[in-house]
N, C-alpha and C positions, 0 to 999 in steps of 0.2 A: 474545434477544428483549427489546425495551425495555420497562421498566416500565409504559408508558402503553399499550403493545399488550396487555400481560397483564391490566391493569385493564380495557381494553375488552372482552377476551375473557371476563372474568368477568362483566361487565355483560351481555353477550350470553347467556351461560350462565344468568344469573338470569332473563333475559326469555324464554328457551325453557322454563324451569321454570315461569314463571307461564302461559305458553301451553299447557304440558302439563296443568296443573291445571284451567285454566279450560275446557279441551276436553274434559277427561275421559281424555285419553291416559294420565294419571298419577294413579292413585287409590291412597290408603292406606286399608287395611282399618280396621275398628274397633279390632282388636287393635294397638295402637302399637308392639308390640314389633319391628315390622319397618322402623319409621320411622328410627330410628338407623342401621342398617346401609345403607339406601338414601341417607341424608344423607351418610353416610361415603364411599360409592361416587361419588355424583353431584357432590358439592361439595368437601368436605374433601380427600380424596387428590388428586383432580386439580389443585386449587388449589395444593397444596404442591408437586406434581410440576411445575407450570408456574413458580413463582417459585422453587424450589430444585431443580432438575432433579436426580434421583439415580436411578440404575438399580433400587434397592430400592423407592423409592416407586412407581415405574412397576409393578415386580412385585406390590406390595400393592394398588394400585388394579385391576389386571387380575384378581387372584385373588379379591377382594372382589366384583368384578362378576360373575365366572363363578360364584362361590358363590350370589349373589342369584339367579341364573338357574336352577340346578339343584338348590339345596337349600332352596328357599322352598317349605314345605308349603302355604301358604294359596293360592298361585297366583292371588292377587286383585289383585295389583298389576300394572297394565298396563305395556307397553313403551312409554316415552316418548322423545322426541327428545333430552330434555336429557342423559340418560345416555350415549347413543351420541356426541353431540357432545363430551362431556367425555373420553370415552375416544379420540376422534379427536385432541383436543388432546394427550393424553398421548403418543399415537403420534407426532404431529408433533415434540414436544419430544424424545422418545426417540431418533427417528431423526436429528434434527439433532445431538443431544449425543453420539451413538455414536462412541467413540474406538478401538475395536477389534472384532474379529469375535466375541469372546466375548460380547458384548452383542447379536448377532443373535437368539439365542433369546428374549431379553427383548421384541425387536420383535414376534417371531412370537407370543409369549403375549399381547401387547396386540392384535394383529390378530384372535387367536383370539376374545379376549373382546368384541371388536366384532362380529364375525361371529355369535357364538351369541346376540346380543341378541334377535333375534326369537323365539327359542323360549322367551323368558321367558313370553310369552302366547299364541303361535301354534303350531300343529303341521301336520304334514303338508306338502303342496305351497306353501302360503302361506309358511310358515317357510323352506323352501328357496330360494324365490325372493327373499325379502327377504335372506336370508344371502348369497346370490350377489351380489346388489347391493352389500351393504356390503362384500364381499371385493373386487370390482373397484374400488370408491372406495378402499378402504385400499391395495391394491397400487399403484394409480395415485399415491396420495400418497407412498408410499415411493419409487416410481420417480422422481417430480419431485424430492423432496427429495435422492434419491441424485445425480441428475444435477446439480442445483445445487451439490452438494458437490464432485462431480467438477470442475465449472467453477472453483470457488474454489481447489482443490487445484492445477489446472493454472495458475492465475494466481498462486499463491503460488510455485510452482516457477519460473515464468517470471520473476517479480520477483527470486528468489534467484539465478536464473542472469544476470540483468542485474547484480545487485549484485556478484556473484563476478567478472564480467567487468569491471566498473568498477575493483574493487580490483585485479585483474590488470594492468589498464591504468595505474592509479596506480603500482603496483609497478615496472612497466617504465619509466615516467617517472622514478620515484625513483631507479632504478638508472642510467638515461642521464644525468640532469641532475646529481644529487649525485656520481654516480660520476665524472663528468667534471670536477667542481670538485675533488674529493678527489685525483684522479689528478695534476692540475695542481699541487695543493699539494705533493704527494709530490716531484714533478720539481723545483719551485722550491726545496724545502727541501734536496734533494740538491745542487742548483747552488750555493745560499748557503753550505752547509757547505764546499764545496770552495774557494771564493773569499773567505771571510770574512777568512782571514789575508793574502791577497794584495791585495785590494781592497774594503776596508771599505765604502765608498760604494756600489758595486754590490751588495754583501750586504745593505746598508740598503734599496736599491730592490726587491731579491727579496724582502725581509721584508714590505714594503708590499704587493707583488703577493699575497704569501701571505695576508696579513689581509684583503686584498679578496676572493680567492678563497674564503677561509673564511667571510666574511660572506656571500657570494652562496650557498655551499652550505647554511648555516644558514637563510637565507630560502627557498631551494627546499625543504628538509626541513620547515620549519614549515608551509609552504603544502600540501605533500603530506599531512602528518599531519592538518592541519586539515580537508582534503577526506575523508580515511578516517574521521574521527570524526563519524559521522552525527549521533549525539546531542548534539554540541557546538554552541553558538550560532555564528553567523557571526562570524568573527573579522577583525579589520583587517589581513589579510595583505598585501594590496597594494590600491592605489587609483588615483585619476586621475592622481596626481603620478608614478606609475611606468609610466604608459602610454608616455610618450616613450622610456623606455629600452627598453620591451619593443618597440615598433614599430622603433625604431633598431636594435635587435639582431636583427630579422628579416632585414634586408637593405637595400640601397639602393633596390630597387623598391617599399618600403613608404613610405606618407606618413600623417602624422596631422593632422588638423584639429579644433580644439576651439572651439567657439562657446557664448557664454553663461557666466554665472558659476558655478563648480564648487567654490568655497572652502568652502562651507557645507553640502556634500550630506552625508547620514548616512553612517555606516560601510557598513552593508548595502548601500546603493546603490552606492558607490564600488567595493566589492569585488566585487560582482556585475557591473558593467561591465567592470571588469579581467578577470573570468574569461570573460566573452563574447568579448573581443578575444583573449584568449590561445588559447581553443578555436578560435575562428575562423581565427587564424594557424596554429595547429598543424594544421588540416585544409587549409589551403592548402599547407603544407609536405608533407604526406602524399599529397595527391589532385590538386593543381594545381601540379606542378613547371614547368609551361611558362608560368605566369603571369608576363607582363611588368610588371604593376604591381598593387599591394594598396593600396587607399585605405581609411582608417579615419577615420571622421567621427563626432565627438560633439557633440551639441546639446543645451543646457540651457537649458529656459524656466522660467516660474514654476510649472508643473504637472507637467512630464514631463521625463525625461532619456532621450534616444534615442541609440543608437549603431548605425552601420552599417558593415559591413566588405564590401568588394566586391573581386573580382579578376577578370581577363579569362581565366583558365586554362579548360581543358575541364571541363565539369560532370562529377562522378562519376556512374557508370551507375546506382548504386543511390541513389535519392532518399529512401530511409528515413531515420529519425533514428538516428544512431549512440549509442552509450552515452554519450559525453561531452555531445553535445547534449540527451540525455534528462535527464541531471542538471542541466543549465543550464535546461532548460524548467521542472522542478520548482522550482528556485531562484528563477527570475524570476517564476513564477506565485505563488510564496509570498509575494512582495512586492506582489502585485496588478498585475503587469506581463505582458507577451506577448512571445514571440520567434517568428521564422519564418526559415527557411532554404530556399532553392531557387535554381533558375536564374534569371539576370537577364533583363530584356527583350532585351538586347543581347548575349547570351551570358555566359559567366563563371558565377559563384556569388555569391549575396548572402546575408549574414545580417542580419537586422534585429531589434532589441530594443528595447523600451520599457518603462521602470520609472517608477512615480510618484516625483516629487521627494521626497516624505515618506518614501517606503519601505514604505508600508502601503496 
């Protein structure tokens, strides 16, 4: 709970106290020896329990309230709304903060302290009726908080599952891309070792290819590691200048058109555009093998950088967002942009993304 909500709750508690005193619901006898215990129950303990939630404080607040009900020999202090409201606040905080089942008895104790409040001044049927009303309200509060916690827990598990799937996908990509390059390096090194004595010039060419393959492997590895490090800032792994190689490497059916100035774009914009194109091309390779063309267009204006990737392949059956597109959506939205993927008007599949030129 935010601090300003807690302050608002304390202000409301003070307003209820003034209401109780002005209407006579809460009266302190001439013997002031009961003023301190009631102030402790009504204000001090609940306030501490709200601002510094702890099971022990909830227990003390509940026990102090129960003692005020059953061990008050004067029986002159009436049952006011402020005490019950403060205990409801303790019940809410305790239920929200409970971390294990062993804290369930504490919740029950606080609920019991609320239910017995009417017996402070009432007896018989009236006391039972008010106790039953408070019990229903308390159980409903616990049920609502429990339901909200279940929803939050389900959301956390779903998010963890998505992140785990993304990491598994990155691991597969790392194995495929880097493993391919490393395998090529090993093969080239073996060939160079065999021909180095017979044809030094051919060996030199093989070494150049080994160097090029190693550079590509390192680039792919840095890219994958950068994506796996969620807490790391966006790094200049790739940008607009690498788009040409990316599209060319996809195949002859892929084309790239760039319109507008792109030399002064921020790193976070260029790397995000590259990631959008790479993810779109990856999805084409996986889900649209029948595509006869893939068109990548990049337009840069004074305010926005937009990228569109279209193909004429069959649209995938599932139109939901995959894990890769989910990560891209979060990345683009973090820059103040937007992204959309779906079937094109004339068929195929279209990925549209727009990012502010300033990257914010």
